[in-house]
BAROMI-716659 format. One line per field, with one value per residue (C-alpha): residue in three letters; z, x, y; residue number from 1. Coordinates in nm, 2 decimals. Each point is the difference from the previous one (the first is absolute). Example, Ala and Ser with C-alpha at 12.3 -4.5 7.8 and 13.67 -1.06 7.14 Angstrom:
2
r <- c(Ala  Ser)
c3 <- c(0.78  -0.07)
c1 <- c(1.23  0.14)
c2 <- c(-0.45  0.34)
k <- c(1  2)
END
This chain:
232
r <- c(Unk  Unk  Unk  Unk  Unk  Unk  Unk  Unk  Unk  Unk  Unk  Unk  Unk  Unk  Unk  Unk  Unk  Unk  Unk  Unk  Unk  Unk  Unk  Unk  Unk  Unk  Unk  Unk  Unk  Unk  Unk  Unk  Unk  Unk  Unk  Unk  Unk  Unk  Unk  Unk  Unk  Unk  Unk  Unk  Unk  Unk  Unk  Unk  Unk  Unk  Unk  Unk  Unk  Unk  Unk  Unk  Unk  Unk  Unk  Unk  Unk  Unk  Unk  Unk  Unk  Unk  Unk  Unk  Unk  Unk  Unk  Unk  Unk  Unk  Unk  Unk  Unk  Unk  Unk  Unk  Unk  Unk  Unk  Unk  Unk  Unk  Unk  Unk  Unk  Unk  Unk  Unk  Unk  Unk  Unk  Unk  Unk  Unk  Unk  Unk  Unk  Unk  Unk  Unk  Unk  Unk  Unk  Unk  Unk  Unk  Unk  Unk  Unk  Unk  Unk  Unk  Unk  Unk  Unk  Unk  Unk  Unk  Unk  Unk  Unk  Unk  Unk  Unk  Unk  Unk  Unk  Unk  Unk  Unk  Unk  Unk  Unk  Unk  Unk  Unk  Unk  Unk  Unk  Unk  Unk  Unk  Unk  Unk  Unk  Unk  Unk  Unk  Unk  Unk  Unk  Unk  Unk  Unk  Unk  Unk  Unk  Unk  Unk  Unk  Unk  Unk  Unk  Unk  Unk  Unk  Unk  Unk  Unk  Unk  Unk  Unk  Unk  Unk  Unk  Unk  Unk  Unk  Unk  Unk  Unk  Unk  Unk  Unk  Unk  Unk  Unk  Unk  Unk  Unk  Unk  Unk  Unk  Unk  Unk  Unk  Unk  Unk  Unk  Unk  Unk  Unk  Unk  Unk  Unk  Unk  Unk  Unk  Unk  Unk  Unk  Unk  Unk  Unk  Unk  Unk  Unk  Unk  Unk  Unk  Unk  Unk  Unk  Unk  Unk  Unk  Unk  Unk)
c3 <- c(4.68  0.04  -0.12  -0.05  0.00  -0.14  0.07  0.29  0.34  0.02  -0.32  0.09  0.36  -0.10  -0.24  0.25  0.26  -0.25  -0.15  0.34  0.13  -0.30  0.12  -0.24  0.08  -0.09  -0.06  -0.06  -0.21  -0.08  -0.33  -0.01  0.24  -0.06  0.08  -0.01  -0.25  0.07  -0.24  -0.07  0.13  -0.28  0.03  0.04  -0.07  -0.37  -0.03  -0.04  0.02  0.15  -0.12  0.22  -0.15  0.33  0.37  0.06  -0.20  0.25  0.31  -0.09  -0.10  0.24  -0.10  0.27  -0.26  -0.25  -0.02  0.10  -0.23  -0.30  -0.26  0.11  -0.25  0.15  -0.17  0.23  0.34  0.21  -0.15  0.05  0.36  0.06  -0.16  0.23  0.30  -0.11  -0.01  -0.38  -0.06  -0.38  -0.09  -0.33  0.00  -0.30  0.19  -0.05  -0.37  -0.13  -0.34  0.16  0.21  -0.32  -0.14  0.32  -0.03  -0.36  0.07  0.31  -0.01  -0.26  -0.08  -0.04  0.38  0.09  0.07  0.15  0.26  -0.04  0.31  -0.04  0.07  -0.19  -0.22  -0.15  -0.22  -0.22  -0.22  0.18  0.01  -0.36  -0.12  0.17  -0.12  -0.35  0.05  0.06  0.39  0.20  0.25  0.25  0.13  0.36  0.11  0.38  0.06  -0.14  0.02  0.11  -0.05  0.29  -0.02  0.21  0.15  0.35  0.01  0.25  -0.24  -0.30  0.18  0.09  -0.36  -0.12  0.26  -0.10  -0.34  -0.02  -0.20  -0.10  -0.03  -0.05  -0.20  -0.03  -0.24  -0.26  0.27  0.23  -0.28  -0.08  0.36  0.06  -0.31  0.11  0.35  -0.13  -0.23  0.27  0.23  -0.27  0.05  -0.36  -0.04  0.31  -0.12  -0.24  0.25  0.08  -0.15  -0.09  0.05  -0.17  -0.02  -0.37  -0.30  0.03  0.34  -0.11  -0.31  0.22  0.19  -0.31  0.00  0.32  -0.05  0.20  0.04  -0.13  -0.05  0.09  -0.05  0.25  0.12  0.35  0.22  -0.18  0.20  0.20  -0.31  -0.18  0.27  -0.13  -0.36  0.08)
c1 <- c(5.89  0.26  -0.12  0.20  -0.17  0.18  -0.22  0.06  -0.11  -0.31  -0.13  0.10  -0.14  -0.33  0.14  0.27  -0.27  -0.23  0.26  0.15  -0.35  -0.03  0.32  0.25  0.34  0.02  0.31  0.01  0.25  -0.12  0.18  -0.12  -0.06  -0.28  0.09  -0.25  0.07  -0.10  -0.27  -0.19  -0.35  -0.25  -0.35  -0.19  -0.33  0.09  0.01  -0.31  0.19  0.32  0.21  0.23  0.23  0.15  -0.08  0.33  -0.15  -0.29  0.21  0.22  -0.28  -0.15  -0.36  -0.17  -0.10  -0.13  -0.38  -0.02  -0.31  0.21  0.02  0.30  0.16  0.24  0.22  -0.07  -0.11  0.29  -0.04  -0.38  0.06  0.24  -0.26  -0.27  0.22  0.05  -0.38  -0.07  -0.35  -0.06  0.27  0.03  0.26  0.17  0.12  0.37  0.04  0.09  -0.15  -0.33  0.03  0.02  -0.30  -0.20  0.08  -0.09  -0.34  -0.09  0.14  -0.12  0.28  -0.26  -0.06  0.34  0.36  0.17  0.28  0.24  0.21  0.31  0.36  0.29  0.05  -0.31  -0.01  -0.29  -0.11  -0.33  0.02  0.11  -0.26  -0.28  0.11  0.01  -0.36  -0.10  0.02  0.13  0.24  0.26  0.26  0.11  0.32  0.02  0.25  0.31  0.14  0.36  0.16  0.13  0.38  0.09  -0.12  0.13  0.24  -0.22  -0.29  0.22  0.11  -0.37  -0.09  0.28  -0.10  -0.36  -0.08  -0.37  -0.25  -0.18  0.10  -0.24  0.12  -0.24  0.15  0.28  0.18  -0.01  0.12  0.29  0.11  -0.04  0.21  0.28  0.00  0.02  0.28  0.19  0.00  0.04  -0.34  -0.12  0.03  -0.20  -0.36  -0.06  -0.25  -0.17  -0.33  0.02  -0.33  0.01  -0.25  0.02  0.20  0.25  0.11  0.03  0.20  0.27  0.04  0.00  0.38  -0.04  -0.10  -0.33  -0.21  -0.31  -0.11  -0.35  -0.16  -0.25  -0.21  0.00  -0.23  0.08  0.30  -0.17  -0.18  0.33  0.11  -0.25  0.12  0.34)
c2 <- c(-4.01  0.27  0.34  0.31  0.34  0.31  0.30  0.24  -0.14  0.23  -0.15  -0.36  -0.04  -0.15  -0.25  -0.10  -0.07  -0.17  -0.23  -0.08  -0.10  -0.24  -0.18  0.15  0.13  0.37  0.20  0.38  0.19  0.35  0.09  0.36  0.28  0.26  0.36  0.30  0.28  0.36  0.13  0.31  -0.05  0.08  0.15  -0.33  0.16  0.02  -0.38  -0.23  -0.33  -0.14  -0.29  -0.21  -0.27  -0.10  0.00  0.20  0.29  0.01  -0.05  0.29  0.24  0.26  -0.06  0.21  0.27  -0.25  -0.07  -0.36  -0.05  0.07  -0.28  -0.20  -0.25  -0.26  -0.25  -0.29  -0.14  0.13  0.35  -0.01  -0.10  0.29  0.24  -0.13  0.06  0.36  0.04  -0.01  -0.11  -0.02  -0.26  -0.19  -0.27  -0.17  -0.31  0.05  0.09  0.34  -0.08  -0.09  0.32  0.20  -0.17  0.07  0.37  0.01  -0.18  0.19  0.35  0.24  0.25  0.27  -0.03  0.15  -0.08  -0.30  -0.01  -0.29  -0.06  -0.22  -0.06  0.15  -0.31  -0.17  -0.31  0.12  0.28  0.05  0.38  0.04  -0.25  0.18  0.34  -0.14  -0.11  0.36  0.01  0.29  -0.15  0.12  -0.24  0.05  -0.18  -0.06  -0.28  -0.17  -0.35  -0.07  -0.34  -0.21  0.01  -0.31  -0.32  -0.07  -0.30  -0.19  0.02  -0.10  -0.31  -0.08  0.03  -0.23  -0.26  0.01  0.15  0.10  -0.20  0.32  0.37  0.29  0.31  0.29  0.26  0.08  0.19  -0.30  -0.23  0.22  0.03  -0.38  -0.08  0.24  -0.15  -0.36  0.10  0.18  -0.30  -0.26  -0.16  -0.01  -0.38  -0.10  0.02  -0.29  -0.15  0.33  0.13  0.37  0.19  0.33  0.29  0.08  -0.11  0.28  -0.11  -0.37  0.11  0.16  -0.33  -0.22  -0.04  -0.21  -0.36  -0.06  -0.31  0.19  0.36  0.11  0.34  0.12  0.30  0.14  -0.21  -0.33  -0.10  -0.28  -0.13  -0.05  -0.25  -0.24  0.02  -0.14)
k <- c(1  2  3  4  5  6  7  8  9  10  11  12  13  14  15  16  17  18  19  20  21  22  23  24  25  26  27  28  29  30  31  32  33  34  35  36  37  38  39  40  41  42  43  44  45  46  47  48  49  50  51  52  53  54  55  56  57  58  59  60  61  62  63  64  65  66  67  68  69  70  71  72  73  74  75  76  77  78  79  80  81  82  83  84  85  86  87  88  89  90  91  92  93  94  95  96  97  98  99  100  101  102  103  104  105  106  107  108  109  110  111  112  113  114  115  116  117  118  119  120  121  122  123  124  125  126  127  128  129  130  131  132  133  134  135  136  137  138  139  140  141  142  143  144  145  146  147  148  149  150  151  152  153  154  155  156  157  158  159  160  161  162  163  164  165  166  167  168  169  170  171  172  173  174  175  176  177  178  179  180  181  182  183  184  185  186  187  188  189  190  191  192  193  194  195  196  197  198  199  200  201  202  203  204  205  206  207  208  209  210  211  212  213  214  215  216  217  218  219  220  221  222  223  224  225  226  227  228  229  230  231  232)
END
């Protein structure tokens, strides 16, 4: 099968290698670019738990002053892996779902124990911070990166796509979905995907791309990409 991945290269390398090793043709079109944002460093000692809803939040955080034994809540496998690479020891993972992540925090972290630090990008697709505050938690949100849309697709790649439309495309966020839709509109490629299966991480991302006619639409969590191949 021909598979198209849309995350930045750093986040796609392992899947490119894995899918290629399974004999699939893999194309890569990063539809977003992650840029760090300057932030005021808080006094980390005041926090008894930290929440990450993306691996980019971890990669763009200077965590040297954070106690690595702090309770660390991660949205999924990729985020958990990034946290481990940063040295965090006490990690609880929600396997890719923000709602599940909220439930994990509610079940495992007593608000009487202290405050939570929520590290995220400028644009988030959930109300996690507001929901936890409404549940009585003391929480500070730290924004340390932003996402910029890709503005163009090189002509050579466009011609490759037209000659071989992928059987599967993976889209990981609302921002990615919006950027992809704009690119397909810009280059008059909206009507090319009737035989393509769209794999979306979350209903909000899939809703954005609903105006395109796909073969099928699947929802998935991070870490399930290979499993989805066997559902087609």
